[in-house]
N, C-alpha and C positions, 0 to 999 in steps of 0.2 A: 518564449512567455510574455517577454516583457512589456507590460503598457497594460496587461488584461483587465478587465473590469468585472465584476461577476455582480447580478441583481441579491439582492437579500435571502431571494429562494433559492438561488445557486449556491449561496454559500451555505445554506441549511442543507441542501441534498448533498454535497459533500463536506460537510461535516459528519451529516449522517451515516455517509459511507465510510468515512474515518474510522469510525466508531464500531461499526459491526466489522470493518476490516482488520482494527486492532483487536478484538475482542476475541477473531479467532487463532491471535498468535499464542504458545503457550507465556504464563506469565513470567518468567524468566527474559524472555526475547520480547516483552513490552516497554522497550527505552525509548527512549526520545529520539535515538536516532532510527529506529526499526517505524517509529510514529512518522518521522520526517520523512523517509524514502515512501512508503505510504501518501502521505499528502500530497509529495514530491509528483508520482505519477499521479491522482487524482489531479491533480491540477494542470498538469500537462494536457491533459485529456479535455477536460474541460473548456481549457482554452483554444481546443482546435474546433470547438466549438458543442459538444457531447453533451447531453442534458438525461439520455437516458441513465437509470441509477443501475440498468446490470452489465449494461458496457462500463460505467465509472467504476462498480465491483471487479467487474475484470481485470481495469487497472489497478485496483487497489491487491488484487489476490496476484496481482504479478512480481509486484511489489513483494509480497508475502510470502512467495516462492524463492526470491532472490532473498530476502532475509534469512529463510528458514535451512537452503539449501545445503549449508556449510555444516549444520548437526547431522546430517543424514548422508554426506559426502564425504565417507570416510574410506580411505586409501586401503588397499588389500596389508599392507606393509605395519601399517597404522590398527586392523584388526587381530591381528596373530597374537595368539594369548601364551 
């Protein structure tokens, strides 16, 4: 992604997708690290030339899944009460 240059309207599109994706996270997971991960996925997708908001949102959602995976991925040993 080195050297990617985005027009103002693309930056606004990416910002909008980032805001929407971040809002989907539980408040406790809306950290700067999570937002950076989401933004990174959006930027990587846009740097390849993608401008479709739905595709950019899918890239953002893949980061959200990664951010939230750990709260749902609990081994059998940790589930024991």
